[in-house]
Structure formats: C-alpha cells, structure tokens
C-alpha positions, 0 to 999 in steps of 0.5 A: 070347289066350284067356280062359275064366272067369278062365283066360288062355292066352297060348300058347307064348312065341316070340322074337317074342312076349312073354307079355302084352305087345308086344315093340316097341309104342310110345306116341304115335309107335307104329308104324302097324298095330302091334296092341299099340300101345294096350297100357298103358305098364307092359305094353309096358315089362315086362322081357323078360330078367332083365338088364332087370329093375330092382331085386331084385339079391339074386335076380339074382346068378350062380348064383342059383336064379332064374338057374338056373331061367331060364338053365339051364332047370331045372324049379322052382316059385316062390313070389314074395312082395313088394309090388305093382309089384316084378316078380312078374308080370314074373318069371313072364313071363321064365321063360316067354319065356326057357325057351320054355314056354307061359304060362297065367295063373289069376286067384285072384280069378275062378278056382275049383278047376275052372279050376285043374284045367283049366289043369293038365289042359291042361298035362298034355295038351300034354306028352303030345302032345310039346308045350311045357311050361307056366308056370302063373302064379297071381297073388294066390295068398293069395286061393285057399282051401285047396281051390283051393291043394290043386288045384295040388299034383298039377301041381307034384308031377308037374311037369306045370306050372312053377308061379309063384305071387305073393302080397303077403301073408306066405306062411307065413300064407296058403299051405298048407304042402305048396305051400310045401314044394314051391316055392322062396320068393323075397322081392322088396323094394320098389324104391328111388327110384333103381330107379324113376328108372331105370324112368321113364327107360327108359319115356321113351326106349325104343322100346317106351315113349314113344321120346323123344316128351317129356322130364320136368322134374326136379320132375315126376320127383321127384313121380312117384318119390314117388307110385310108392312103390316100385311100378314099374307105378304109376310107368309108369302115372303117367308115361303119364298125364302124357305124354298130358296134355302132348301133348294141350296140344302140349307136349314137356316134362312139367312139375310142374303137368302131372303134378299135373293128370294124376294128380290128386295135388298134389306134397307138398313133402317130402324123405325125406333132408332137413329135411322128413323130420325136421321132419314126423316130429318134428311128428308125434311131438310131436302124438301126445305132445301128444294132438292127434289131428287134428294127428297125422293131418295129419302122418301123411297128409303122410308117407304121401302123400309116400311115406315108408317106413311101417315108419319111421313104425311104428317111431317109434310103437313107441318113443313107446308106451314113451317117452311113454305107458308104463304109463299105458296098458299096451296102447299098446305092444301096439297099436304093435307090432301096427300095425308087424307089420300094416304089414309084412304088408299093405304100402301103401296099406292099411297107412295104415289101420293107422297111422291107427288106431294114431296115434289110439289113442296120441294119445288114450292117457293120457301118462307119461314115467316109463319113460324117466326110470326107465331114464335114471336107472338108466343114469346111475348105472351110467355114473357107476360105481355098480355094486356087487357082486350081493348074495350071496344073489342069486348063482347057486347052481346050480354045484358049489362055489357053496354053499361060497362062500355063494352063495344063502345067506339067499335068500327065495323070493318064492312062499313069502312072503305075497302073493308078496313077500319082504322082502330086499335086491335092489339092490347096496349102492351103489344100495340106496335108489335110486328110479328108477321114479316112476310118475305118477297118470295113467291106469292108472299111478295104480293102478300107483303105489299098488301099487308104493309098497306093494310097495317098502315091503314089500321094504325092510321099511318099515311104513306 
C-alpha cells in the first residue's frame, strides 16, 4: 500500500486481495507467515461481498441501486451518510473488490486540493493506458472545504473515478450541491443489537477472526453489545481486546470480569427492554422536574453509558419542556428541540454533550405544569360533550352564499381595535366561561399571568 500525503493507493482489487484488509488473516491462531495476521480484527473481518454485510437491509434488496452498482458494474458515484461503524468504508471496499476497480482512499483530514487532483489525474491516466477504473473513497467528506469538494467534480462528471464519499453529518448541510446532485445518496442506519451480536459471533468463529480460539459468556456478550452502540467496528475492537486479555491469562472463556478489565468500562446493569429502561428514564425525568441537576446528570450518564438511544432521551426532554416548564421559561422548548436536532445531526458520542447541556438548562429552569393542565382540562370538556356550535361571527365567510347565512356578521377584526384586542365571544356557549390556562407566578410565567388576566377580562367585557 502506498501512502503519499494523505493519499492511499491500495491498487487493483483481485480475487485474492481485499482492499485495506487481509482475506484470510486470523487472530491468535494466525497462519504462519501471513503478512496480514497482525491487522486489527475489525479490518480482517470487513465484509467482502454485499451478502456478508450485516444490517442495512433497506440498501441490499434485489434491484437496489447499490446492488446494481456492484453486481451490474454500473458506474455511479455514492454519498454514504450514517453513524460510525455502520459500513461506509466497507461498502466502498466491496464496490472496488467486486467490480475489479482500483481502490484509492483520500483522507479528508490530511489531504488537500493537491492530493484530490493527484488522485483524479492518476485515475484518468490509468484509463488512458487501458488500465482498471478507480474507486475514489473520501472518508469524512464533510471535513473538506468547498474548494476541496469542487476539486472532486471533474472526476465525477467525466467518470474518471467512481466516487464513494462517506460522512457522519447531514450532507445537505455539509456537502456542496453540485456534488450532491451528481451522487446517489444512501442513508445507513445504526446497527441493531441483533446485528452487533451477529458481527461478534462471526468474529469469534470465522477463520479470518478468532477462529474459535475463545468463547464468550452471555453477560460479556451483552456488555460488548451495549458498549458498541450500533458500531460494528467498536464491537470487534472490544472483542479483540477482551479475547487478548483472556488468552493472556490462559483462559478459553471470556467472562464479564475479563471484558470489563480489557475495555476499562464497568458493565452498567441496564436492560433497554426491561425495568431498568423505564426506571432510569423515570428517575431522570423526575430529577429534571425536581430541579436536581446532579441527579439528572447521573441518570443521563447511566443511560448514555448503557447505550440507550440518544434520540429517545432527547424526545423525553422535548416533552418535559412543555409538560413541566411550559411558559415559565419559553426558551425551554427551543432548547430541547435544538438538542434533539443536534443529536440527530452529530450522533454519539459527541451528542452526549448536547444532551447534558439541555438537561442542565431544563433542570435549572423555573417549573410550571400549567400547559398540560390547560390542555387536559380542555380535552376533558370535549370528551364529555361540551362541544357547542362555533359562534356565527367566527364562521368562515369566504365562500359564496356564506353572507346569506350570517357567517362573519358582527366579527370584530382584532387589529382594528385598541391594543389589538377585541371584546367579543370566541368560545362556544357551553364553555364560554371556561378557564383552562391558569398560569403560575413562577419564572417568566408570572408576567404572562398578569397579561393573560388583563386580556381575558378585556375580551369578555369585564372592567377591573
């Protein structure tokens, strides 16, 4: 493999060679003289065909664009968007291997415009000499500047390269439009726990992996799955560390204690489908509601360390912002929604910072449950039959014949009234005197309370 200033030229893929990894390397019981035996387990176990790829079933169906590209050898540039460890580099490798193209990797961290152009010129020269086509893999393409991304366009437009670009960030924000429009965008999903179990099982038994040298206890497997967080590369890295620790102690079985010691992470007793899932999230929400920042962060950390879905945590914070804070701090909902969007955008582990910030902000915010009490009271009246006809002056008066029915007659346009408030009936007769929203005197809602009381009295024609 040749490396020149961030450019990796793996060379043409052949049946006996898998770009970036050995096809037959083993760990522990590696074949003598195998030059790839020391490669990391995650590299040795990289799938060589689409059928070996774990997860991403939505991309692998018969006739899918990815299968047409690989099996039909159709030139097509790809933009792969998904969390780490979901198969982006693997897909690029498969495209190269199964279509007999050269595989060239450009690191978006180390390479510049010069390296990008050199890779494309090399691919163009190969074609001119009748050589193989080139798969140009750009990892973390979102780190490229606009100028660097622009440098990719000639190679893509002229099909001098089959571009496979990978990103963990939303490409609609981080990739230039011309490159987006010339590439097929494929979204990769986080691997499920069952997917990770399959990856680990294969790593344990496959000849390229540990080849049955050790077995894994169920508790140790559960711990690895939790730590992986949907990342196959991380799962195999931790498995390799745990297996190495076990064999250093002449053990054939990897137990929980060995796994904890090897990866330096204690097992968090947390079942995402059982009582712990509900108990911890319940304690988390009640701690935020109770304004205990430290307790809130403790339960947040337990969920994060156990591999809880960060989107689930973010959704609960969005609900809490309205249910327990409401208009006592009108910015709480904005904070929670921004946190949910940020977690979706950046993923984990960085998303834990956003969740922590939102948790602290919401825990410290003044609390009010007036919003949920208001909508619950209104819903209760509706369910009990207090519906009533819409007052005639509020009915739609924009269609032909509505005026003859009296619709809109007597309606007072609020913007024409002093202070933009008109004295008139808005609610049906059955609930004309209902008082659903009763703001508290906490935080910003204190000012809202005073304003709403004055507005309500003016609307209803009451004088203080």
